[in-house]
N, C-alpha and C positions, 0 to 999 in steps of 0.2 A: 516289564517290557512285553510279556506274553498276554497281558490283559488289555481289553479295550480301554481307551481313555475315559475318565469319569465324565458323566453328563454335567454334573455340577459338583461343588465341593462336598455336598451332603450325600453323594452317591456311594453309599456303603451299607452293608447289611445291618450294622449297628446304629444306623442313623436314618436312612431313607431308602425304602425298598419298593415303594409304589409311586407311580407317576400317573396323574389323571384325577378323576375320570375324564375321558374324551368321548363326546357324543357326536355321532356322524351317521349318515345314511349308508346303507350297504353298498351303494354305487361307489362312494368314496373309499370304503373299506377294500373293495376289490382292486382299486388303483394302488393301494398300499401293500396288500398282501398277495403274493403270487400263489398260483395253484401248486400244491405240493406234489412231488413225485410219488410219495407214499401217503396214503390217507390214514395210516395208523397214528396212535398217540405220539406226542413229542412236542418240541417247542415250536410255536409259531413265531418266527423271527422276523423282525423288521429292521432292515438296514437303511438308515436315513442319513447319508453323508452330508446332506445340506439341510437337514431338518424338514419340517413340514408345517405349513400354515393352512388352516381351514376356516372358511366363512360360509355360513348357510343360514337358512331360516326354517325353524320348526313351526308347525301349525298345531297349537294346543287347544283342545276342546274339553269341555266338561261333559260328564255323563251322569244321567239321573239314576235313580235306584233300579230302574228296569234296564239299564244299559244303553239307553238311547242317547245319541250324541247331541250336543247343542247345535243350533243352526249356524252360528258364527264361530269362527276360530280366531284365536289370538296369535298373532305372529310374534315369534320370539327369536331374536337374532342370536346366533351361536358363532362364537369365534374362539379358537384356541391355537396354540403353537407348540410344537414338539421340537426340542433342541436336537441338534445333530448327534448321532450316536447309534449304537446297537441296542435294540430292545427285544423283549419277548412279551407276549400277551399273557397276563396273569389271570384275567377274568373278563367275562363279557356277558351281556344280557340284552334282551330286547326291551326297548323303552316305549311307553305309550306316546303316540304322535298322530295327529289328525284323526282319522277314523278308527285307529287301533286303541281300544280302551285299556285302562290300567289292568282290569281283570284278564283281558285277552293276552296282554303282554306278559303278565305274571304266569300264565299257563305255559309259556314257551320255556323249554329247557335252557338253563344257563350253560354257558360255555365252560367245559372242563378240560383244561390243557393237558391233564394226565392221560386222557383217553382219546382225544381227537385233535385234529388241526382246525384252525378257525374257518377256513373256506369250506371244508366238508360239513362243518356245523351249520353254516348258512344254507348249504344245499339240503341238508337233512331236515331243517325246519321250513324249507321252502320260502325263504325270505326274499321278497322282491327288492329291487334296487332302491325303491323309495321308502323302505322300512328303515327306521332308525335304531341304532344299537349304541350301547355304552361299553367302552373298553377301559380297563386299567392296565398299565404297562409296568414292567420291571426292566432293569438294565441287565445286559449279559455280564457286565463287570461284577455286579453284586451277586449274580447267580454263580459265576465262576469262583468268587471268594467263598461262598457258602459251600460249594462242592469241591473245594481245593483238594481235600484228601482223596476223593473219588477220581478227580481228573488226573492227579499224579499217578494213580495206580492203573490208569488206562494205557499208559505207555509201555512199550515192550523193552525199553532200555533207558538208562539214566546216565548222562555224562555229567559228573560232578566237577565243576571248576572250583577247586579247593584252594583258596588263598589262605594266608596265615590267620585271618579272622573269620573263616567260614563257620566254624563251630561256636562263634560268639554271637551269631545272629539267629533270631527265632525262625524266620522263614526257611533258611537252608536246613536247620535242624528238623523242622516238621517235614519238609519234603524228603529228606533222607530217611527219617523214621517211617513215614507212611510207605514209601516205595520199597524199602527193604523188607518191611513186615508183610506187605501184600504181594509183592512181585519177587522178592528174593534178592539178597546182596550179590548173588552171582551175576546179576544183570547191571551192576553198577560199574562204570568205567571212570577211572580217575583222570582228570586233566590237572595235574599238580606237579610242581617241582619238588618231588618228595625224596630225592636222592642226593641233594647237596646238604652238607653238614648243618649249616645254620637253619635251613628250611626244615630239616627233620626235627631239630630242637623246638622250633616254633609249633610244629604240628603236635609234638608230644605235650608241650605246655598247654596248647588249646584243648586237648582231650582231658588233661588233668583238671583244668579249671571249668570244664563244661558244666553249665547250669541252665536249666530251662527258665527258672525264675529270673535270673540275671541277664538272660540273652537280650540283645538289642533288637528293637523293632521300630522302624522309621515312622510308621503311622500308628499312633497309640491305639486307634480303633481296632487294628488287626490283632492285638495281643489277646484280649478275652476270647476272640473267635478261635484263634489257633490253640489256646490253652484248653478250651472246651473240646476241641477235636482230639487233642492228645489224651486228655483225661478219659474220653469215651473210648478211644481206640485201644488204649493200654490198660483200661479198667483200673485207673489210679485211685488209691484210697483217699478219701476226703474226710476231714473232721473239723469241728468247731473248736477253736483255740481262744481262750480268754486272754484278751489284750490288757484290759484294765477294768476298773470299777468306777462308775459314775452315778451321780444322783440326777435322774432325769428332770425332776422339777421339785420345788419346795413341797415338803410334806409327803414325798414319795420315797420309798426305800431305795437304797443304793442297788443298782443292777449291774450285772457283768456285761461288759462290751466284748462280744465275741466276733472273731473273724474266721471265715471258712478258709482252711488251708488244705491244699492238695499236695500229696506226696508224689512228686514226679521222678522219684528214684528209679522205678522200673524203666521209664523212658530213657533216662540218662545212661543207665547200665546197658540198655540195648543199643543205643547209638555208639557208645564207647566200644562195645564188643564188635559190632559190625564194621565200624570204621577201622579199628585195629586189624581186623581180619582182612579187609579189602586192601589196606596199605601193605600188610604182610605178604599178600599174594603178589602185588605189584613188585615188592622188594625182592621176592623169590625169583620172579621172571627176569629182573634186571640185576641180580646179584653178581658179585665178582667171581663167585664159585671157588674161592680160595679155601684151603684147608684151615679150619678153626674160625671161619667167619660166617657161621650159620645165622647169626643174629646181628649182622653188621649194621642194620638199620634200627635196632633196639626195640622192635615191636614185640618180640617174645617177652623181654624183660618188662616192658610197660604193661602187658596184660597181667602179669603177676603182681606188679605194684598196684594196679587198680582193682585188685580183688576179683579176678576172673580165672579161677583155677582150671575149670574145664577147657576154656579156650587156651590157656597157657599150656596145658598138656597136649592139645592138638597142634599148636604152633611149634612146640619143641620137636615134633616129628618132621619139621622142614629141614632138609639136608641137601642144600645146593651142591656141596662138593661131591657127596656120594652120587647124587643124580647126574652130575656132570661126568663123573668117571664112568658111570653105567652107560650114559649116552655115547661117550667116545668108543667104548668097547662094542656096543651094538652097531654103531655107525660104520665100523670097520668090517662088518660082516659081509657076507656074500651079496646081499641085496644092494647095499650101498655101493660096493665095488662095481657091480654090474652096471648100476646107474651111472657111476662115474665114467666107466669105459664108454658108454653110449654118448655121453655129453662131451667127452674129451677134456674135462676139467675136473680131475680127481679131487683136488683140494677144495674147490668151491662146493662140490657135491657132498663131500664129507662134512663140511661146516654146516651146510643146510640140513643134512640128516641129523647131525648132532643136536642142532637147535630144536628140530621138530621132536626128537625123542625127549630132550630135556623138558620142553614145554608140556609134553604129554604126561610126564611124571609130576610136574607141578600141578597140573589140572587134576590129576588123580588124587593127589594129597588134599587139594582144596575141596574136591567133590566128596571124597570118602571120609575125611577126618574133620575138616573144618566146618563145612556146611551143616552137618548133623548137630554140632554144638550150637551153632547160631539158631537153628530151628528150635532147639530146646530153650533158648533165651526168650 
């Protein structure tokens, strides 16, 4: 839902990334591309909600060895159509037309999207309105997919809408892993029914069966793209594993058939650790705070079961009952009593003070004990 609609079925980084080339005069280019507010490098974006159709005539001349143009020009009709959608300019160059020779056109700098916008490029080269250029376009959808890991990390926070199958799907796993690693799990906020018995059981099961290789992906083309990102981000080890032996052809010795296998165990461990920690923090904030119920949601035990001893040690320091008792004692102090007198509602003021002190202790435990463990992961 956060991506632009595909231009066509093949609009994907693993299938089609370039559209064009489109040949047009600079006059037509100016009608498509607005003057940028900043002239520094970046994307030259074309938003074409209704697409665009162009028809024109190029004048093609031949040039002799001395660079002299022929007397007559050949009229060449040009027609192209761009489908509706969001695009960015991938490349551009001046093309020979009429009195502009191929040699003169080749001397003009090609457009470099990394360093400048298309309109300043035209201005820098002094291109008149009747000069023709050739553009190739890419779609913003494909670019967003290629930069999915970077785009996720540009956000200041992440609200994870965690359903029972959240950790069974590859896209949510990747988004969770990239965001937690680059921005920190402390910026993740859960939108999950994590405190009802059956729901807790399903979340525990989901983390136990978590597997990058087995995760579902609706578009099969996304899988290799996301796996490459995870492998690169977490420096996963890859090796060639012999699957079988086959005889390639008669008279040829039998050869091993190998498959490249990537070990995604570091990614799975990191996702499990951060997910358990985030759930444990939410559980601590919403705990019943009764004596003997420090792990009523089961996250401490799950961390031990999944082989996360350092995290297990940090989570065992979670003491909702002790923190609640401390909060009640501190809230009944002079500051809270004075505030209660001013407001005229002693009970409400005490409850508010108790809750603030309790949350302060939870956040201190999370910040001082849990986050350092996650950073080491």
